[in-house]
PDB file of N, CA, C and O in Angstrom:
ATOM      1  N   MET A   1       6.607 -69.466  46.626  1.00  0.00           N
ATOM      2  CA  MET A   1       5.993 -68.479  45.767  1.00  0.00           C
ATOM      3  C   MET A   1       4.820 -67.852  46.513  1.00  0.00           C
ATOM      4  O   MET A   1       3.920 -68.560  46.963  1.00  0.00           O
ATOM      5  N   LYS A   2       4.828 -66.565  46.640  1.00  0.00           N
ATOM      6  CA  LYS A   2       3.794 -65.842  47.369  1.00  0.00           C
ATOM      7  C   LYS A   2       2.674 -65.414  46.414  1.00  0.00           C
ATOM      8  O   LYS A   2       2.927 -64.925  45.313  1.00  0.00           O
ATOM      9  N   PHE A   3       1.443 -65.610  46.862  1.00  0.00           N
ATOM     10  CA  PHE A   3       0.286 -65.225  46.059  1.00  0.00           C
ATOM     11  C   PHE A   3      -0.021 -63.747  46.278  1.00  0.00           C
ATOM     12  O   PHE A   3      -0.142 -63.289  47.414  1.00  0.00           O
ATOM     13  N   ASN A   4      -0.144 -63.013  45.182  1.00  0.00           N
ATOM     14  CA  ASN A   4      -0.488 -61.603  45.236  1.00  0.00           C
ATOM     15  C   ASN A   4      -1.900 -61.453  44.659  1.00  0.00           C
ATOM     16  O   ASN A   4      -2.132 -61.752  43.488  1.00  0.00           O
ATOM     17  N   SER A   5      -2.826 -60.996  45.478  1.00  0.00           N
ATOM     18  CA  SER A   5      -4.216 -60.892  45.019  1.00  0.00           C
ATOM     19  C   SER A   5      -4.510 -59.589  44.273  1.00  0.00           C
ATOM     20  O   SER A   5      -5.601 -59.440  43.723  1.00  0.00           O
ATOM     21  N   LEU A   6      -3.580 -58.654  44.238  1.00  0.00           N
ATOM     22  CA  LEU A   6      -3.824 -57.383  43.560  1.00  0.00           C
ATOM     23  C   LEU A   6      -4.106 -57.548  42.060  1.00  0.00           C
ATOM     24  O   LEU A   6      -5.052 -56.935  41.565  1.00  0.00           O
ATOM     25  N   PRO A   7      -3.324 -58.356  41.309  1.00  0.00           N
ATOM     26  CA  PRO A   7      -3.646 -58.528  39.880  1.00  0.00           C
ATOM     27  C   PRO A   7      -5.034 -59.124  39.657  1.00  0.00           C
ATOM     28  O   PRO A   7      -5.718 -58.765  38.699  1.00  0.00           O
ATOM     29  N   LEU A   8      -5.449 -60.028  40.535  1.00  0.00           N
ATOM     30  CA  LEU A   8      -6.781 -60.615  40.423  1.00  0.00           C
ATOM     31  C   LEU A   8      -7.849 -59.561  40.647  1.00  0.00           C
ATOM     32  O   LEU A   8      -8.840 -59.505  39.919  1.00  0.00           O
ATOM     33  N   LEU A   9      -7.647 -58.733  41.645  1.00  0.00           N
ATOM     34  CA  LEU A   9      -8.594 -57.658  41.936  1.00  0.00           C
ATOM     35  C   LEU A   9      -8.658 -56.648  40.787  1.00  0.00           C
ATOM     36  O   LEU A   9      -9.742 -56.205  40.408  1.00  0.00           O
ATOM     37  N   VAL A  10      -7.506 -56.288  40.240  1.00  0.00           N
ATOM     38  CA  VAL A  10      -7.467 -55.345  39.117  1.00  0.00           C
ATOM     39  C   VAL A  10      -8.150 -55.939  37.891  1.00  0.00           C
ATOM     40  O   VAL A  10      -8.879 -55.237  37.190  1.00  0.00           O
ATOM     41  N   ALA A  11      -7.923 -57.222  37.623  1.00  0.00           N
ATOM     42  CA  ALA A  11      -8.572 -57.872  36.476  1.00  0.00           C
ATOM     43  C   ALA A  11     -10.086 -57.850  36.648  1.00  0.00           C
ATOM     44  O   ALA A  11     -10.823 -57.607  35.692  1.00  0.00           O
ATOM     45  N   PHE A  12     -10.548 -58.105  37.876  1.00  0.00           N
ATOM     46  CA  PHE A  12     -11.992 -58.073  38.144  1.00  0.00           C
ATOM     47  C   PHE A  12     -12.547 -56.667  37.955  1.00  0.00           C
ATOM     48  O   PHE A  12     -13.578 -56.497  37.303  1.00  0.00           O
ATOM     49  N   VAL A  13     -11.894 -55.673  38.503  1.00  0.00           N
ATOM     50  CA  VAL A  13     -12.383 -54.298  38.432  1.00  0.00           C
ATOM     51  C   VAL A  13     -12.398 -53.808  36.989  1.00  0.00           C
ATOM     52  O   VAL A  13     -13.370 -53.190  36.555  1.00  0.00           O
ATOM     53  N   VAL A  14     -11.337 -54.077  36.249  1.00  0.00           N
ATOM     54  CA  VAL A  14     -11.277 -53.648  34.843  1.00  0.00           C
ATOM     55  C   VAL A  14     -12.403 -54.304  34.052  1.00  0.00           C
ATOM     56  O   VAL A  14     -13.076 -53.640  33.263  1.00  0.00           O
ATOM     57  N   THR A  15     -12.610 -55.594  34.256  1.00  0.00           N
ATOM     58  CA  THR A  15     -13.685 -56.297  33.551  1.00  0.00           C
ATOM     59  C   THR A  15     -15.050 -55.765  33.970  1.00  0.00           C
ATOM     60  O   THR A  15     -15.929 -55.570  33.131  1.00  0.00           O
ATOM     61  N   PHE A  16     -15.226 -55.532  35.268  1.00  0.00           N
ATOM     62  CA  PHE A  16     -16.494 -55.039  35.792  1.00  0.00           C
ATOM     63  C   PHE A  16     -16.838 -53.655  35.233  1.00  0.00           C
ATOM     64  O   PHE A  16     -17.996 -53.372  34.924  1.00  0.00           O
ATOM     65  N   ILE A  17     -15.828 -52.806  35.108  1.00  0.00           N
ATOM     66  CA  ILE A  17     -16.052 -51.453  34.597  1.00  0.00           C
ATOM     67  C   ILE A  17     -16.253 -51.444  33.082  1.00  0.00           C
ATOM     68  O   ILE A  17     -17.093 -50.704  32.570  1.00  0.00           O
ATOM     69  N   LEU A  18     -15.484 -52.266  32.369  1.00  0.00           N
ATOM     70  CA  LEU A  18     -15.548 -52.241  30.905  1.00  0.00           C
ATOM     71  C   LEU A  18     -16.756 -52.968  30.321  1.00  0.00           C
ATOM     72  O   LEU A  18     -17.160 -52.672  29.196  1.00  0.00           O
ATOM     73  N   THR A  19     -17.334 -53.898  31.049  1.00  0.00           N
ATOM     74  CA  THR A  19     -18.439 -54.680  30.495  1.00  0.00           C
ATOM     75  C   THR A  19     -19.620 -53.814  30.067  1.00  0.00           C
ATOM     76  O   THR A  19     -20.096 -53.981  28.945  1.00  0.00           O
ATOM     77  N   PRO A  20     -20.123 -52.892  30.904  1.00  0.00           N
ATOM     78  CA  PRO A  20     -21.229 -52.052  30.429  1.00  0.00           C
ATOM     79  C   PRO A  20     -20.823 -51.111  29.287  1.00  0.00           C
ATOM     80  O   PRO A  20     -21.636 -50.798  28.417  1.00  0.00           O
ATOM     81  N   VAL A  21     -19.586 -50.673  29.296  1.00  0.00           N
ATOM     82  CA  VAL A  21     -19.099 -49.790  28.226  1.00  0.00           C
ATOM     83  C   VAL A  21     -19.090 -50.541  26.898  1.00  0.00           C
ATOM     84  O   VAL A  21     -19.578 -50.034  25.887  1.00  0.00           O
ATOM     85  N   VAL A  22     -18.537 -51.743  26.904  1.00  0.00           N
ATOM     86  CA  VAL A  22     -18.478 -52.552  25.684  1.00  0.00           C
ATOM     87  C   VAL A  22     -19.882 -52.951  25.248  1.00  0.00           C
ATOM     88  O   VAL A  22     -20.158 -53.032  24.052  1.00  0.00           O
ATOM     89  N   ARG A  23     -20.767 -53.201  26.201  1.00  0.00           N
ATOM     90  CA  ARG A  23     -22.158 -53.530  25.873  1.00  0.00           C
ATOM     91  C   ARG A  23     -22.824 -52.373  25.145  1.00  0.00           C
ATOM     92  O   ARG A  23     -23.495 -52.571  24.132  1.00  0.00           O
ATOM     93  N   ARG A  24     -22.636 -51.170  25.662  1.00  0.00           N
ATOM     94  CA  ARG A  24     -23.211 -49.982  25.012  1.00  0.00           C
ATOM     95  C   ARG A  24     -22.656 -49.809  23.605  1.00  0.00           C
ATOM     96  O   ARG A  24     -23.399 -49.470  22.684  1.00  0.00           O
ATOM     97  N   ILE A  25     -21.377 -50.036  23.433  1.00  0.00           N
ATOM     98  CA  ILE A  25     -20.756 -49.911  22.109  1.00  0.00           C
ATOM     99  C   ILE A  25     -21.354 -50.949  21.162  1.00  0.00           C
ATOM    100  O   ILE A  25     -21.682 -50.625  20.021  1.00  0.00           O
ATOM    101  N   ALA A  26     -21.500 -52.183  21.620  1.00  0.00           N
ATOM    102  CA  ALA A  26     -22.079 -53.233  20.782  1.00  0.00           C
ATOM    103  C   ALA A  26     -23.512 -52.905  20.401  1.00  0.00           C
ATOM    104  O   ALA A  26     -23.928 -53.148  19.268  1.00  0.00           O
ATOM    105  N   LEU A  27     -24.272 -52.353  21.345  1.00  0.00           N
ATOM    106  CA  LEU A  27     -25.656 -51.978  21.035  1.00  0.00           C
ATOM    107  C   LEU A  27     -25.717 -50.822  20.036  1.00  0.00           C
ATOM    108  O   LEU A  27     -26.538 -50.827  19.120  1.00  0.00           O
ATOM    109  N   SER A  28     -24.846 -49.838  20.221  1.00  0.00           N
ATOM    110  CA  SER A  28     -24.881 -48.681  19.316  1.00  0.00           C
ATOM    111  C   SER A  28     -24.406 -49.041  17.912  1.00  0.00           C
ATOM    112  O   SER A  28     -24.877 -48.463  16.933  1.00  0.00           O
ATOM    113  N   LEU A  29     -23.489 -49.980  17.807  1.00  0.00           N
ATOM    114  CA  LEU A  29     -23.002 -50.416  16.497  1.00  0.00           C
ATOM    115  C   LEU A  29     -23.831 -51.557  15.929  1.00  0.00           C
ATOM    116  O   LEU A  29     -23.561 -52.042  14.830  1.00  0.00           O
ATOM    117  N   ARG A  30     -24.841 -51.985  16.681  1.00  0.00           N
ATOM    118  CA  ARG A  30     -25.711 -53.099  16.295  1.00  0.00           C
ATOM    119  C   ARG A  30     -24.931 -54.387  16.047  1.00  0.00           C
ATOM    120  O   ARG A  30     -25.213 -55.117  15.096  1.00  0.00           O
ATOM    121  N   ILE A  31     -23.966 -54.658  16.891  1.00  0.00           N
ATOM    122  CA  ILE A  31     -23.231 -55.929  16.844  1.00  0.00           C
ATOM    123  C   ILE A  31     -23.949 -56.849  17.825  1.00  0.00           C
ATOM    124  O   ILE A  31     -23.580 -56.956  18.995  1.00  0.00           O
ATOM    125  N   LEU A  32     -24.980 -57.507  17.314  1.00  0.00           N
ATOM    126  CA  LEU A  32     -25.899 -58.261  18.152  1.00  0.00           C
ATOM    127  C   LEU A  32     -26.063 -59.688  17.646  1.00  0.00           C
ATOM    128  O   LEU A  32     -25.854 -59.982  16.470  1.00  0.00           O
ATOM    129  N   ASP A  33     -26.439 -60.555  18.563  1.00  0.00           N
ATOM    130  CA  ASP A  33     -26.822 -61.918  18.222  1.00  0.00           C
ATOM    131  C   ASP A  33     -28.342 -61.964  18.254  1.00  0.00           C
ATOM    132  O   ASP A  33     -28.955 -61.877  19.318  1.00  0.00           O
ATOM    133  N   TYR A  34     -28.933 -62.099  17.096  1.00  0.00           N
ATOM    134  CA  TYR A  34     -30.381 -62.056  16.987  1.00  0.00           C
ATOM    135  C   TYR A  34     -30.979 -63.438  17.245  1.00  0.00           C
ATOM    136  O   TYR A  34     -30.388 -64.446  16.858  1.00  0.00           O
ATOM    137  N   PRO A  35     -32.140 -63.497  17.892  1.00  0.00           N
ATOM    138  CA  PRO A  35     -32.757 -64.799  18.173  1.00  0.00           C
ATOM    139  C   PRO A  35     -33.261 -65.459  16.887  1.00  0.00           C
ATOM    140  O   PRO A  35     -33.706 -64.792  15.953  1.00  0.00           O
ATOM    141  N   ASN A  36     -33.177 -66.770  16.874  1.00  0.00           N
ATOM    142  CA  ASN A  36     -33.759 -67.569  15.796  1.00  0.00           C
ATOM    143  C   ASN A  36     -34.139 -68.925  16.382  1.00  0.00           C
ATOM    144  O   ASN A  36     -34.121 -69.106  17.600  1.00  0.00           O
ATOM    145  N   ILE A  37     -34.470 -69.840  15.549  1.00  0.00           N
ATOM    146  CA  ILE A  37     -34.971 -71.136  16.029  1.00  0.00           C
ATOM    147  C   ILE A  37     -33.915 -71.916  16.819  1.00  0.00           C
ATOM    148  O   ILE A  37     -34.264 -72.717  17.686  1.00  0.00           O
ATOM    149  N   ARG A  38     -32.644 -71.693  16.531  1.00  0.00           N
ATOM    150  CA  ARG A  38     -31.565 -72.411  17.222  1.00  0.00           C
ATOM    151  C   ARG A  38     -31.149 -71.753  18.534  1.00  0.00           C
ATOM    152  O   ARG A  38     -30.444 -72.378  19.326  1.00  0.00           O
ATOM    153  N   LYS A  39     -31.552 -70.539  18.783  1.00  0.00           N
ATOM    154  CA  LYS A  39     -31.108 -69.776  19.961  1.00  0.00           C
ATOM    155  C   LYS A  39     -32.060 -69.973  21.124  1.00  0.00           C
ATOM    156  O   LYS A  39     -33.237 -70.277  20.934  1.00  0.00           O
ATOM    157  N   THR A  40     -31.546 -69.801  22.315  1.00  0.00           N
ATOM    158  CA  THR A  40     -32.397 -69.922  23.510  1.00  0.00           C
ATOM    159  C   THR A  40     -32.874 -68.573  24.011  1.00  0.00           C
ATOM    160  O   THR A  40     -33.814 -68.514  24.803  1.00  0.00           O
ATOM    161  N   HIS A  41     -32.251 -67.485  23.572  1.00  0.00           N
ATOM    162  CA  HIS A  41     -32.677 -66.173  24.041  1.00  0.00           C
ATOM    163  C   HIS A  41     -33.802 -65.642  23.149  1.00  0.00           C
ATOM    164  O   HIS A  41     -33.904 -65.979  21.969  1.00  0.00           O
ATOM    165  N   ASN A  42     -34.642 -64.799  23.757  1.00  0.00           N
ATOM    166  CA  ASN A  42     -35.815 -64.279  23.048  1.00  0.00           C
ATOM    167  C   ASN A  42     -35.623 -62.871  22.508  1.00  0.00           C
ATOM    168  O   ASN A  42     -36.439 -62.398  21.718  1.00  0.00           O
ATOM    169  N   SER A  43     -34.569 -62.203  22.917  1.00  0.00           N
ATOM    170  CA  SER A  43     -34.307 -60.851  22.420  1.00  0.00           C
ATOM    171  C   SER A  43     -32.860 -60.767  21.944  1.00  0.00           C
ATOM    172  O   SER A  43     -32.051 -61.648  22.236  1.00  0.00           O
ATOM    173  N   SER A  44     -32.551 -59.733  21.229  1.00  0.00           N
ATOM    174  CA  SER A  44     -31.195 -59.549  20.702  1.00  0.00           C
ATOM    175  C   SER A  44     -30.206 -59.369  21.847  1.00  0.00           C
ATOM    176  O   SER A  44     -30.464 -58.623  22.792  1.00  0.00           O
ATOM    177  N   MET A  45     -29.070 -60.060  21.751  1.00  0.00           N
ATOM    178  CA  MET A  45     -28.039 -60.001  22.784  1.00  0.00           C
ATOM    179  C   MET A  45     -26.789 -59.350  22.203  1.00  0.00           C
ATOM    180  O   MET A  45     -26.339 -59.732  21.123  1.00  0.00           O
ATOM    181  N   PRO A  46     -26.226 -58.373  22.907  1.00  0.00           N
ATOM    182  CA  PRO A  46     -25.008 -57.743  22.401  1.00  0.00           C
ATOM    183  C   PRO A  46     -23.825 -58.707  22.456  1.00  0.00           C
ATOM    184  O   PRO A  46     -23.656 -59.466  23.410  1.00  0.00           O
ATOM    185  N   LEU A  47     -23.026 -58.650  21.414  1.00  0.00           N
ATOM    186  CA  LEU A  47     -21.809 -59.441  21.358  1.00  0.00           C
ATOM    187  C   LEU A  47     -20.647 -58.565  21.850  1.00  0.00           C
ATOM    188  O   LEU A  47     -20.895 -57.459  22.330  1.00  0.00           O
ATOM    189  N   LEU A  48     -19.464 -58.990  21.755  1.00  0.00           N
ATOM    190  CA  LEU A  48     -18.233 -58.274  22.108  1.00  0.00           C
ATOM    191  C   LEU A  48     -17.911 -58.291  23.598  1.00  0.00           C
ATOM    192  O   LEU A  48     -16.940 -57.656  24.009  1.00  0.00           O
ATOM    193  N   GLY A  49     -18.684 -58.991  24.421  1.00  0.00           N
ATOM    194  CA  GLY A  49     -18.396 -59.036  25.843  1.00  0.00           C
ATOM    195  C   GLY A  49     -17.043 -59.626  26.161  1.00  0.00           C
ATOM    196  O   GLY A  49     -16.446 -59.310  27.190  1.00  0.00           O
ATOM    197  N   SER A  50     -16.560 -60.475  25.288  1.00  0.00           N
ATOM    198  CA  SER A  50     -15.253 -61.096  25.528  1.00  0.00           C
ATOM    199  C   SER A  50     -14.126 -60.062  25.487  1.00  0.00           C
ATOM    200  O   SER A  50     -13.049 -60.306  26.032  1.00  0.00           O
ATOM    201  N   ILE A  51     -14.356 -58.928  24.856  1.00  0.00           N
ATOM    202  CA  ILE A  51     -13.318 -57.890  24.819  1.00  0.00           C
ATOM    203  C   ILE A  51     -13.044 -57.366  26.220  1.00  0.00           C
ATOM    204  O   ILE A  51     -11.884 -57.165  26.577  1.00  0.00           O
ATOM    205  N   SER A  52     -14.070 -57.142  27.017  1.00  0.00           N
ATOM    206  CA  SER A  52     -13.855 -56.643  28.371  1.00  0.00           C
ATOM    207  C   SER A  52     -13.171 -57.699  29.232  1.00  0.00           C
ATOM    208  O   SER A  52     -12.322 -57.354  30.054  1.00  0.00           O
ATOM    209  N   VAL A  53     -13.515 -58.967  29.069  1.00  0.00           N
ATOM    210  CA  VAL A  53     -12.850 -60.039  29.817  1.00  0.00           C
ATOM    211  C   VAL A  53     -11.383 -60.133  29.406  1.00  0.00           C
ATOM    212  O   VAL A  53     -10.508 -60.299  30.256  1.00  0.00           O
ATOM    213  N   TYR A  54     -11.115 -60.030  28.121  1.00  0.00           N
ATOM    214  CA  TYR A  54      -9.737 -60.096  27.611  1.00  0.00           C
ATOM    215  C   TYR A  54      -8.909 -58.928  28.149  1.00  0.00           C
ATOM    216  O   TYR A  54      -7.774 -59.129  28.581  1.00  0.00           O
ATOM    217  N   LEU A  55      -9.452 -57.726  28.130  1.00  0.00           N
ATOM    218  CA  LEU A  55      -8.711 -56.565  28.632  1.00  0.00           C
ATOM    219  C   LEU A  55      -8.482 -56.655  30.144  1.00  0.00           C
ATOM    220  O   LEU A  55      -7.440 -56.227  30.640  1.00  0.00           O
ATOM    221  N   GLY A  56      -9.438 -57.203  30.864  1.00  0.00           N
ATOM    222  CA  GLY A  56      -9.242 -57.427  32.298  1.00  0.00           C
ATOM    223  C   GLY A  56      -8.154 -58.459  32.554  1.00  0.00           C
ATOM    224  O   GLY A  56      -7.336 -58.298  33.460  1.00  0.00           O
ATOM    225  N   PHE A  57      -8.149 -59.515  31.756  1.00  0.00           N
ATOM    226  CA  PHE A  57      -7.102 -60.537  31.852  1.00  0.00           C
ATOM    227  C   PHE A  57      -5.730 -59.928  31.588  1.00  0.00           C
ATOM    228  O   PHE A  57      -4.776 -60.193  32.319  1.00  0.00           O
ATOM    229  N   LEU A  58      -5.635 -59.111  30.542  1.00  0.00           N
ATOM    230  CA  LEU A  58      -4.342 -58.482  30.224  1.00  0.00           C
ATOM    231  C   LEU A  58      -3.898 -57.522  31.321  1.00  0.00           C
ATOM    232  O   LEU A  58      -2.711 -57.459  31.644  1.00  0.00           O
ATOM    233  N   ALA A  59      -4.829 -56.778  31.892  1.00  0.00           N
ATOM    234  CA  ALA A  59      -4.477 -55.855  32.978  1.00  0.00           C
ATOM    235  C   ALA A  59      -3.915 -56.626  34.166  1.00  0.00           C
ATOM    236  O   ALA A  59      -2.897 -56.234  34.737  1.00  0.00           O
ATOM    237  N   GLY A  60      -4.563 -57.702  34.534  1.00  0.00           N
ATOM    238  CA  GLY A  60      -4.069 -58.524  35.634  1.00  0.00           C
ATOM    239  C   GLY A  60      -2.742 -59.178  35.313  1.00  0.00           C
ATOM    240  O   GLY A  60      -1.864 -59.262  36.171  1.00  0.00           O
ATOM    241  N   LEU A  61      -2.589 -59.643  34.084  1.00  0.00           N
ATOM    242  CA  LEU A  61      -1.349 -60.296  33.677  1.00  0.00           C
ATOM    243  C   LEU A  61      -0.175 -59.319  33.719  1.00  0.00           C
ATOM    244  O   LEU A  61       0.884 -59.644  34.255  1.00  0.00           O
ATOM    245  N   PHE A  62      -0.357 -58.141  33.163  1.00  0.00           N
ATOM    246  CA  PHE A  62       0.732 -57.160  33.139  1.00  0.00           C
ATOM    247  C   PHE A  62       1.030 -56.612  34.532  1.00  0.00           C
ATOM    248  O   PHE A  62       2.185 -56.336  34.856  1.00  0.00           O
ATOM    249  N   LEU A  63       0.006 -56.456  35.349  1.00  0.00           N
ATOM    250  CA  LEU A  63       0.212 -55.947  36.698  1.00  0.00           C
ATOM    251  C   LEU A  63       0.979 -56.956  37.566  1.00  0.00           C
ATOM    252  O   LEU A  63       1.706 -56.570  38.481  1.00  0.00           O
ATOM    253  N   SER A  64       0.812 -58.224  37.276  1.00  0.00           N
ATOM    254  CA  SER A  64       1.496 -59.243  38.064  1.00  0.00           C
ATOM    255  C   SER A  64       2.973 -59.333  37.723  1.00  0.00           C
ATOM    256  O   SER A  64       3.695 -60.132  38.319  1.00  0.00           O
ATOM    257  N   GLY A  65       3.432 -58.533  36.782  1.00  0.00           N
ATOM    258  CA  GLY A  65       4.845 -58.507  36.439  1.00  0.00           C
ATOM    259  C   GLY A  65       5.202 -59.341  35.237  1.00  0.00           C
ATOM    260  O   GLY A  65       6.366 -59.387  34.840  1.00  0.00           O
ATOM    261  N   PHE A  66       4.225 -60.004  34.649  1.00  0.00           N
ATOM    262  CA  PHE A  66       4.504 -60.824  33.472  1.00  0.00           C
ATOM    263  C   PHE A  66       4.389 -59.977  32.220  1.00  0.00           C
ATOM    264  O   PHE A  66       3.541 -59.089  32.128  1.00  0.00           O
ATOM    265  N   HIS A  67       5.232 -60.257  31.285  1.00  0.00           N
ATOM    266  CA  HIS A  67       5.179 -59.638  29.970  1.00  0.00           C
ATOM    267  C   HIS A  67       5.174 -60.774  28.966  1.00  0.00           C
ATOM    268  O   HIS A  67       6.023 -61.662  29.048  1.00  0.00           O
ATOM    269  N   PRO A  68       4.242 -60.776  28.015  1.00  0.00           N
ATOM    270  CA  PRO A  68       4.090 -61.941  27.139  1.00  0.00           C
ATOM    271  C   PRO A  68       5.301 -62.264  26.285  1.00  0.00           C
ATOM    272  O   PRO A  68       5.391 -63.367  25.745  1.00  0.00           O
ATOM    273  N   PHE A  69       6.216 -61.354  26.151  1.00  0.00           N
ATOM    274  CA  PHE A  69       7.370 -61.622  25.300  1.00  0.00           C
ATOM    275  C   PHE A  69       8.623 -61.963  26.095  1.00  0.00           C
ATOM    276  O   PHE A  69       9.714 -62.045  25.530  1.00  0.00           O
ATOM    277  N   PHE A  70       8.473 -62.165  27.413  1.00  0.00           N
ATOM    278  CA  PHE A  70       9.612 -62.506  28.251  1.00  0.00           C
ATOM    279  C   PHE A  70       9.726 -63.998  28.517  1.00  0.00           C
ATOM    280  O   PHE A  70      10.608 -64.418  29.267  1.00  0.00           O
ATOM    281  N   GLY A  71       8.897 -64.777  27.949  1.00  0.00           N
ATOM    282  CA  GLY A  71       8.970 -66.219  28.145  1.00  0.00           C
ATOM    283  C   GLY A  71       8.119 -66.948  27.135  1.00  0.00           C
ATOM    284  O   GLY A  71       7.100 -66.441  26.664  1.00  0.00           O
ATOM    285  N   LYS A  72       8.560 -68.154  26.810  1.00  0.00           N
ATOM    286  CA  LYS A  72       7.860 -68.936  25.799  1.00  0.00           C
ATOM    287  C   LYS A  72       6.439 -69.285  26.256  1.00  0.00           C
ATOM    288  O   LYS A  72       5.494 -69.192  25.473  1.00  0.00           O
ATOM    289  N   GLU A  73       6.288 -69.689  27.534  1.00  0.00           N
ATOM    290  CA  GLU A  73       4.978 -70.077  28.048  1.00  0.00           C
ATOM    291  C   GLU A  73       4.009 -68.897  28.046  1.00  0.00           C
ATOM    292  O   GLU A  73       2.843 -69.040  27.678  1.00  0.00           O
ATOM    293  N   LEU A  74       4.501 -67.739  28.458  1.00  0.00           N
ATOM    294  CA  LEU A  74       3.637 -66.571  28.478  1.00  0.00           C
ATOM    295  C   LEU A  74       3.263 -66.106  27.081  1.00  0.00           C
ATOM    296  O   LEU A  74       2.148 -65.639  26.850  1.00  0.00           O
ATOM    297  N   PHE A  75       4.192 -66.235  26.161  1.00  0.00           N
ATOM    298  CA  PHE A  75       3.884 -65.879  24.771  1.00  0.00           C
ATOM    299  C   PHE A  75       2.800 -66.803  24.222  1.00  0.00           C
ATOM    300  O   PHE A  75       1.910 -66.355  23.498  1.00  0.00           O
ATOM    301  N   ILE A  76       2.870 -68.090  24.562  1.00  0.00           N
ATOM    302  CA  ILE A  76       1.855 -69.044  24.109  1.00  0.00           C
ATOM    303  C   ILE A  76       0.500 -68.709  24.733  1.00  0.00           C
ATOM    304  O   ILE A  76      -0.522 -68.738  24.047  1.00  0.00           O
ATOM    305  N   LEU A  77       0.486 -68.390  26.033  1.00  0.00           N
ATOM    306  CA  LEU A  77      -0.749 -68.016  26.707  1.00  0.00           C
ATOM    307  C   LEU A  77      -1.346 -66.753  26.098  1.00  0.00           C
ATOM    308  O   LEU A  77      -2.546 -66.692  25.828  1.00  0.00           O
ATOM    309  N   PHE A  78      -0.516 -65.759  25.886  1.00  0.00           N
ATOM    310  CA  PHE A  78      -0.959 -64.504  25.274  1.00  0.00           C
ATOM    311  C   PHE A  78      -1.501 -64.754  23.873  1.00  0.00           C
ATOM    312  O   PHE A  78      -2.555 -64.227  23.515  1.00  0.00           O
ATOM    313  N   SER A  79      -0.792 -65.554  23.076  1.00  0.00           N
ATOM    314  CA  SER A  79      -1.220 -65.857  21.709  1.00  0.00           C
ATOM    315  C   SER A  79      -2.530 -66.633  21.691  1.00  0.00           C
ATOM    316  O   SER A  79      -3.406 -66.356  20.872  1.00  0.00           O
ATOM    317  N   ALA A  80      -2.666 -67.599  22.587  1.00  0.00           N
ATOM    318  CA  ALA A  80      -3.882 -68.411  22.619  1.00  0.00           C
ATOM    319  C   ALA A  80      -5.098 -67.580  23.012  1.00  0.00           C
ATOM    320  O   ALA A  80      -6.162 -67.715  22.408  1.00  0.00           O
ATOM    321  N   THR A  81      -4.950 -66.727  24.010  1.00  0.00           N
ATOM    322  CA  THR A  81      -6.086 -65.892  24.404  1.00  0.00           C
ATOM    323  C   THR A  81      -6.443 -64.879  23.334  1.00  0.00           C
ATOM    324  O   THR A  81      -7.619 -64.580  23.126  1.00  0.00           O
ATOM    325  N   THR A  82      -5.446 -64.355  22.659  1.00  0.00           N
ATOM    326  CA  THR A  82      -5.708 -63.417  21.563  1.00  0.00           C
ATOM    327  C   THR A  82      -6.405 -64.128  20.411  1.00  0.00           C
ATOM    328  O   THR A  82      -7.322 -63.570  19.809  1.00  0.00           O
ATOM    329  N   LEU A  83      -5.989 -65.338  20.100  1.00  0.00           N
ATOM    330  CA  LEU A  83      -6.635 -66.113  19.044  1.00  0.00           C
ATOM    331  C   LEU A  83      -8.093 -66.406  19.403  1.00  0.00           C
ATOM    332  O   LEU A  83      -8.975 -66.303  18.551  1.00  0.00           O
ATOM    333  N   LEU A  84      -8.345 -66.768  20.651  1.00  0.00           N
ATOM    334  CA  LEU A  84      -9.720 -67.002  21.088  1.00  0.00           C
ATOM    335  C   LEU A  84     -10.566 -65.753  20.976  1.00  0.00           C
ATOM    336  O   LEU A  84     -11.738 -65.823  20.604  1.00  0.00           O
ATOM    337  N   LEU A  85      -9.986 -64.619  21.293  1.00  0.00           N
ATOM    338  CA  LEU A  85     -10.719 -63.356  21.171  1.00  0.00           C
ATOM    339  C   LEU A  85     -11.074 -63.078  19.709  1.00  0.00           C
ATOM    340  O   LEU A  85     -12.205 -62.702  19.402  1.00  0.00           O
ATOM    341  N   VAL A  86     -10.117 -63.261  18.824  1.00  0.00           N
ATOM    342  CA  VAL A  86     -10.328 -62.947  17.407  1.00  0.00           C
ATOM    343  C   VAL A  86     -11.295 -63.925  16.755  1.00  0.00           C
ATOM    344  O   VAL A  86     -12.185 -63.513  16.011  1.00  0.00           O
ATOM    345  N   VAL A  87     -11.132 -65.201  17.023  1.00  0.00           N
ATOM    346  CA  VAL A  87     -11.949 -66.221  16.372  1.00  0.00           C
ATOM    347  C   VAL A  87     -13.344 -66.283  16.987  1.00  0.00           C
ATOM    348  O   VAL A  87     -14.330 -66.496  16.281  1.00  0.00           O
ATOM    349  N   GLY A  88     -13.423 -66.096  18.292  1.00  0.00           N
ATOM    350  CA  GLY A  88     -14.717 -66.164  18.970  1.00  0.00           C
ATOM    351  C   GLY A  88     -14.993 -67.565  19.438  1.00  0.00           C
ATOM    352  O   GLY A  88     -14.384 -68.525  18.967  1.00  0.00           O
ATOM    353  N   GLY A  89     -15.914 -67.677  20.365  1.00  0.00           N
ATOM    354  CA  GLY A  89     -16.188 -68.985  20.937  1.00  0.00           C
ATOM    355  C   GLY A  89     -17.653 -69.383  20.843  1.00  0.00           C
ATOM    356  O   GLY A  89     -18.015 -70.489  21.245  1.00  0.00           O
ATOM    357  N   SER A  90     -18.493 -68.515  20.326  1.00  0.00           N
ATOM    358  CA  SER A  90     -19.917 -68.873  20.246  1.00  0.00           C
ATOM    359  C   SER A  90     -20.199 -69.590  18.935  1.00  0.00           C
ATOM    360  O   SER A  90     -19.523 -69.372  17.930  1.00  0.00           O
ATOM    361  N   GLY A  91     -21.159 -70.405  18.966  1.00  0.00           N
ATOM    362  CA  GLY A  91     -21.430 -71.151  17.765  1.00  0.00           C
ATOM    363  C   GLY A  91     -22.820 -71.521  17.572  1.00  0.00           C
ATOM    364  O   GLY A  91     -23.156 -72.161  16.575  1.00  0.00           O
TER     365      GLY A  91
END
């Protein structure tokens, strides 16, 4: 099996480009995590950053020739990452 680094590079570039865009959207819509006694940050932090990581992951996945509905394992991977995006991971 030959390793193709192009999907990895595309995933990085897509994530790198989308992160500031998604940050601006989160700031403009005031989708922020505000500091309180339980938080370690001192100023409001924009949420939604996982959207840019998820879209970068999908770009790399699709570019590598995989389609989430062409195999059980890929469907599970696609479903799990989508569930993590929807549910969120911060607590």
